[in-house]
Residue, then its C-alpha position, 0 to 999 in steps of 0.5 A: x903707312x895707311x893708318x897715319x892718314x885718318x891721323x892726319x886728318x884729325x890734326x892733333x895739337x899733339x902726340x904720344x908715341x909708341x916710336x918703333x918703326x922708322x917710317x912711322x916715325x918719320x911721317x909722324x914727325x913730318x906732321x909738324x906737331x909736338x911729339x913725345x916718344x914713350x919707346x926708346x927703341x929709335x936713337x937721334x928722333x930729336x923728340x922729348x923721351x919717356x921710358x922705363x930706366x933700363x940699366x937699372x932693369x938689368x940689374x935688377x934682372x941680374x940680382x934676381x938670377x945672381x941670388x938663386x945661384x946661377x953662373x950661366x947668363x943668356x940674353x935675348x932681344x933685338x940688336x937694332x932697338x936702342x933700349x934693348x943694346x942699354x938693357x944688354x950692356x947694364x945686364x952684361x956689366x952687373x953679371x960682370x961685376x959677379x965673374x961670370x959671362x953674357x952669351x947673346x942672341x939676336x933676333x930682328x922681330x921688333x917691330x916685325x920681322x926684317x926684311x932681310x931675315x926669315x922666321x926659319x933662319x930666325x928660327x934655326x939661330x935660336x935653337x943652335x944658341x939654345x943647344x950651345x948655353x951651358x946649363x941650367x942657364x938664367x936667360x933674360x929676355x928684353x920685353x916678355x913677348x920674346x920670352x915667351x918666345x923663347x919659352x915655345x922654342x925651348x919646349x920644342x927643344x925638350x929644354x925644361x923651364x926654369x929647369x934647364x933654362x930660367x926665363x925673365x921678360x920685362x913689361x909684365x905684360x899678364x896676356x903674354x905671361x900667363x899664357x906661355x907655358x911656363x907663366x912668366x917671371x917678368x920685371x914690372x915697368x912703372x907704365x902709369x908713371x911714364x904716361x903721365x910723364x909724357x904727358x906732362x912734357x906734351x903738356x908744357x911743350x903745347x903751352x910752348x915751354x922748351x922742353x929738352x930733348x933729353x931722355x926721361x929714365x924713370x925707376x923699373x919697380x919690381x919682379x913679378x915671380x911666377x915659374x918661370x924663374x922657380x928654380x936655384x941653381x943646384x949642382x947635387x942632384x940629389x938636392x934638385x930632384x927633392x926641390x923638384x918634389x917639393x916644388x910639384x907638392x907644395x899643397x901637400x904636407x911634406x917632411x924630410x922624411x917623406x921627401x927623402x922616401x920619393x928621392x929614394x934616399x936616405x933622411x941622414x943623405x937627404x939632411x947632410x947634402x941640402x946644408x951643402x948646397x945651401x952653404x955653396x949657394x950662399x957662397x957663390x951669392x954676390x950680385x951687385x949691391x947697388x940697388x934695393x931689390x924688391x920682388x912681389x910674387x903673382x898669387x897663384x904662383x906664390x907656391x912655386x916661387x918659394x921652390x929655392x930658397x924657403x925649400x931648402x930650408x924645410x930640408x934643414x931643421x937647425x934653419x927651421x928651428x930659428x925661423x920658428x923661434x925668431x917668428x913665433x919666439x919659441x922653440x919648435x918643442x916649446x910650440x908643439x907643446x903648447x899647440x897639444x895643451x890647445x888641443x887637449x882643452 
């Protein structure tokens, strides 16, 4: 609260605030100045609010996981923060439409750990929840700090991310995402546009025009895919082992024979099991189609992002031939003969 003393002395004409603490929010409102909130954490403030569409964030996250074949889902976030509950409701609705259920875990550490809790009890609660989740599981954390904490907890428990627990955060905070192990995938929110719209509403208020107290929800942007969601949920152990090997050796020349030798199976077995797993994966993909999903892959993890879909294609010769024909307008045999002619010249 001491930080509010300089604010009162400055006597601003208007305030744009991330109101995440009830006491701080009440103190700011007592200043009697126009206020626009950008947090959507506290209900009933009676001030204009601009934020991302939290239901759209949840649908984007559900689609991200469902298209990767997951059937077990979790949500990790706050029970008290309004935006977190909206995200949970949207995530649960999207997952249940696909025929699955979401198991949630709540820890109140925003803006700080509750006086009624302790880190020791919170950690014990999260540990138990993680252990009890059916694996492999896809978990949406309500923001990147929570996702980072969850990744750390998985490491302490010996759970592999993303192999056992795939984790998706929200905000795409570069520092949090890159410092986590492994680096975190995250939903990008339109932060600059939120700031612009908040400033526009504050300007209207300062000009004496009436501004509604309704929340203005802006659409989420896309997902930046990093290592924490770079795997697909595949039931067949042979295919899972092959995908592990591909993901860890993407910078090296790969072919079906080499992969089969590394996972100690006959080439024919791999060529049989992969199409079967790919077919099962496609049959499970039934994501909600109420929006168009756009994803952007972080450059340094571009290869890791293809650890499921295109990697499965690498092991399907017929599918590879189709892709090559579509990309270059010629069959693999024609492409090889042309390449040999160029080398001969």
